[in-house]
N, C-alpha and C positions, 0 to 999 in steps of 0.2 A: 497429589494435589497440584492443580494448575497455578502458575505464578500469579495470574490475574483473574479474578472473578468479579464480574459486574452484574449485580442482581437487582432488577426492577428499578433502575435509577431514573428518577425524574427530577427536573430542575425547572422551577417556575420563576419568571420575572414578572410579578404582578399577575396579569391575565395571559401573559405570553409564555408558552412552553418552550424552553430552550432544549430540553430533552424530555421524552415521554416514554416511560417504561422500557428502558434499554437494558437488555441482558446479554452478556457475552462471557465466554470462557476462552482465555488466551493461553496458548502453550509456548514453551521456549522456541526461539526462532523469530522470524520476521513476519509481522502482520501489517498489511497496508490498510490505511483508513482513507476512504475516498468519499467525497461529497462536495456539493457546490457551497459557495459562501452562505453561511447561515444554516447549514445542515445540522450543526450541533457538534462538529468534530472538536473544536477548541474547548467548548464547555465540557465535553466528556473527558478531555485530557486534563483539564484543571481539576475536575472532581477526582479523577484517578490519581493525581499527584497530591491531593489534599489541600489545594488552593481554594476550592469552592466546597461548601457544604451542600450535599444534595437535599432537595425538598423531601424525598423519600428514597428508600432503597439503600443498598450497601455497595461500596467499592472495597474489595478485599485483596490485599497483597499477601500471598502465602497464608491465606486463611484469616488474616488480621484486618480489621476495619481501619482503613487509612485515615479516617477522620478521628476515630476514637483512640487510635494507637499511633501517635505521632512518630515514635521511634522507628516504626517500620519504613518510614519515608527515607531513611538512610540507605535503603536498598534500591532507591529510585534515582534515576538521572533524568533531567528534564531540560530540553532546549525549546523555548517558546518561539513563536513566529516573529513577534515584535522585537525590536532592538532597544534595550534599556541598559546602558552601561554607565560605569564611572569613567567618563570620557577622558579624564586626565591621567588615568592609570595606563601603564603599558599592558600589552596583551598578557605577558607572563605574570605581572603583578596581580592582574584581575583573576586569572585562573588559579593562581596560588592562593589568593584570598578566598575563592570559592572552596578550595581544598581545606583551608583552615576552618571555614564554616561547616564543612562536612566532618570535622573531627580528626583530620589527618595529622595535626600537630607538626612536629619537626619534619615529617615526611612530605609535607605539602609541596615544597619546592621540587623535589624529585618526581612526585606524582604529576605535578603540573607540567613539567618538561616532557614527561612520558606521553601525557595526553596531547600536548601540542605537537609532538612528533607524529603521533598516530593520525592526527587530523590535517597534517601538512602545514601547520601554523608556526612551527618552531623557527622558520627562517625570518619571520617578522615579529618574533616574540618581544623585541625591545621597542617596537613601534607603539606610540600612544594610540589609544582606541579612537580618539576623535579624528585621527589621520588615516584610519583604516577604510578600505573599500568595503562594499557590501559583501563580497565574497570572503574577505579576510574576517569580517565580523561573524559571518556564518560559521567559519571554521573555529573561531574563538568560542562561540556558543556551544558548539559540539564538544570542544575540549573541556569546558567547564562541566558539561553534563557527564563526561567520562572520568573526570579527575579522581573521583573516589571509587572507581571500578564497580559501578552498581550492577545488580543482577537484572534490573529492568530499565530500559531506556524509552522515554516517551519524547518523540521528536516531532514538532509541529513545523511542517514545510522546511525541512533541513537542507534541501537542495536549492532553495530560492536564492538567486543572485550569484550562484557558483557557475563558472563556465563549464562547457561540455566535458573537457578533460578532467576538471576538478570533480565533476559529478561522478565520473567513472571511478575515480580514486575513493570518493566517499562511499559509493555503493560497494566497492570491494571491502572497505572497512566494515560496513554493516554485515556483510557475509562472513567476514572473519569473526566478528563478535558473536554472531548467531552460531557459528560452528563450535564456540566454547560454551554454549548453553545460555547465553544472554537472551532475554526476551526483549524484542524491539517492537514498538508500536509507532509506525511512521505515517504521518499525514502528508500527502503530497498531491499537487495537481499535475505533476509530470508522470502520468500513469504508465507510459510505456517503460520508463526506467524503473519504477517500483515493480512492475510486472516482471522485469528481468531478474529480480532477486527474490521474489516470492510469488506463490500462487494463492496464498491465503489473504483474502481481501474482505474487508467489512465495508459495505456500501451504506451511506447514510443519506437521508433526506427528511427535512421538516422535523428534525429532532428524534427521528426513529431509525432503527436499523432495518433497511428494506431487503437486505440479503447479506449473507456472509458465508465464508467457506472457501474451498478450492475453486478457483476461477472457472475451470471446466465444468464443475458440478453446478455452479450458479448459472452458467450459460445454458446447460442442459435443461434447467427448470423453466426456461423462458419459452413455453409452448406456443405462445402467440407470435413468436419470431423464429421461423425455421432458419437453421444455420445455412450460411452461404459457404460453399466449398468450391475451390477451383481445382479442376482435374485435367491433367494433360495425358493424352493417349495417342496411339497411332491410328485410331479410328474414332474420332470424337463423335461424329453423327451416329454411327452405329451404336456406340455406348450410350449416348444420350437417349436415343429412341428406346433402347432396352430398359434403361433405368425408369423412364416414364411408364412404360408398359408394366414394370414390376411393382409400381406403386411406392418405390423407395424414395422418390423425389416428387416434389409438387411443381417443379419448374426447372427448365433447362434453357440457358442463354448461350448462343453460339456467337463467336467473333465479337465479344463485348469489348468496347474501346475503353480500357482502363490500363493504368500503369502496371506493367508486369504481366499482362495478359497477352498470350500469343495466338496465332491463327489456329493452332491445334488444341487450344484450350476450350473448355466449356465451364460455365459457372452454374452450380446446382443449388436448388433450395431444398434442404433436407430437414424434414420434420422430426425424425427420430434418428439421431446420429449413431447411437450405439448399434441399432439394428442395421443401418446402412453399412457400417464397418464390418459387421458379421457376414453380411450377404455379398459384399462386393467381390471377394476372392472367387466365389463360385461363378459369378457373372463373367468375370475376366477369363476364367477357364472355359466357360461355355462359349464365349464369343471369340476365343483364341486371339486376344489382343494383349497389348502391353500398356502398363501404366508407368508414366515417367515421374509424375509428382502429384501430390494431393495436399492442398494447402487450405486451412480454414481462413476465410476472409473477414469474419466479423466476430471473432472470439477473443479479441483483445479486451483489456480492462476498460478502455475508453468506449468500445462498442457496447460492451455489456452494461456499463453505467448508463449510456444513452438509452438502451432498451428499457432498463429498470425505471428510468425517469419517465419514459413514455407511459409505462404501465402505471406508475404512481399518479401521473396527471390524469389518465383515463379513469383511475379508481376514485378520483375526487370530483369528477364532473357530475 
């Protein structure tokens, strides 16, 4: 049984659809949630955590409806995007209070300190929240989500306001949690950093899931957007000509002026990447040349999301 099952969820605000028939199965590990403002990410997270009742459909946690079975929410940890704190409390007192609300009883103080240690917030645990920076508040929010050691973490823009070094620390924490079997759903606009810790991404637009799964699989489905590959060889023109002749590529650009592109590089437009990778070794042997590097140029989460949004816009014209 998957930890999270979202089945035909819809949420209407009057005549406006916040979500429209969204279905997902999420496994242990990290899943990235990507979409523009208004795509429905926060609405989905609030339904998943039992804060909003769906207009129709079910949000199941280990097979139990999160709206009809409130006790199952104890297995969830949630860090919202917005900041709403009891500003006169210290960081430790706040996280400890969240632990008490989660039913930790006398263990709340110990669990709070452990959570603050994990998120790098223990060093300012005696600071009052009103005096905390954005980054400190983010770490505090993460700590309160972790305090009761939940099986599922739902994190809405958890990296916002944290400096680059801090983001690396937090991403390492996410990887550690995933390695212990925790399910993490992370919404973030910092796509390259989310991509560094997971290849499983859900892309949303206009209240719908427009693609989901392993990033390379999603990229491979975008038939209207041949992939761009940079290839470096000791005979770039010879290789480019043969690739065009073979039909494995639909375009070859020599000496393209881009960062990281050298004189011996060529940039290819490849419609069927799997076929290209299968055939390339034979061509290299046939031409008696060497390949130094082969790099995808537009397979990042950001590039894939851009292509998906183009397809979505074209589909609604």
